[in-house]
C-alpha positions in Angstrom: 71.1 109.7 162.9 74.8 109.1 161.6 77.5 111.5 162.8 78.4 114.0 160.2 81.6 113.3 158.2 83.9 115.9 159.5 86.5 115.3 156.7 83.8 115.9 153.8 82.5 119.1 156.0 86.1 120.5 156.4 86.9 120.1 152.6 83.8 121.8 151.9 84.6 124.6 153.9 88.0 124.8 152.4 86.4 125.0 149.1 84.2 128.0 149.7 87.1 129.7 151.4 89.4 129.1 148.4 87.2 130.7 146.2 84.9 133.2 147.9 84.1 135.2 144.7 83.0 132.0 142.6 79.4 131.9 143.9 78.9 135.6 143.3 80.5 135.4 139.6 77.9 132.5 139.0 74.9 134.3 140.5 75.9 137.7 138.6 76.1 135.6 135.4 72.8 134.1 136.0 71.2 137.5 136.6 72.7 138.8 133.3 71.3 135.9 131.4 67.7 136.5 133.2 68.2 140.3 131.9 69.6 139.6 128.7 72.7 141.5 129.4 75.7 141.1 127.5 78.4 138.3 128.7 81.0 139.6 131.1 84.1 139.2 129.0 87.8 139.6 130.0 91.1 138.1 129.3 91.6 134.6 130.8 94.5 132.7 131.2 93.1 129.1 130.0 95.6 127.3 132.3 94.5 129.1 135.2 90.7 128.7 134.6 91.2 124.7 134.1 93.3 124.7 137.3 90.7 126.7 139.3 87.8 124.7 137.9 89.7 121.4 138.9 90.3 122.8 142.5 86.5 123.7 143.0 85.4 120.0 142.3 88.2 118.6 144.6 85.7 117.6 147.3 83.5 115.5 144.9 86.7 113.8 143.5 87.9 112.8 146.8 84.5 111.7 147.9 84.5 109.3 144.9 88.1 108.5 144.9 89.0 110.3 141.5 92.3 111.2 140.7 93.0 114.0 137.9 96.4 114.5 136.1 96.3 117.8 134.0 99.2 118.5 131.7 99.0 122.0 130.8 101.0 123.7 128.1 103.3 126.6 128.8 103.0 129.9 127.2 99.1 129.6 126.3 97.7 132.7 125.1 95.2 134.2 126.9 91.4 133.9 125.6 88.7 136.8 125.6 85.6 135.3 127.3 83.4 135.1 130.4 85.4 133.2 132.8 82.6 131.3 134.6 81.2 130.2 131.3 84.7 128.8 130.1 85.2 127.2 133.6 81.7 125.7 133.2 82.7 124.2 129.9 85.9 122.2 131.1 
């Protein structure tokens, strides 16, 4: 059996620590869909949502040696929607 890749394990743990509420938000969203509840809507900064999503996939990007360059527009107005759904669309 091969020894675990400690760099990969560390990166996965960092992702979990960086965004501890993400999993809870996804689970709550799934529960709402099952219950046919109304979507959770809030004011969302599009730049923040994109940056968060890119951070979440950091481990997969590193593992596959993929780099991402983002150019975000300053002063974007917030959008009103479900943050998790918007991030999933990124």
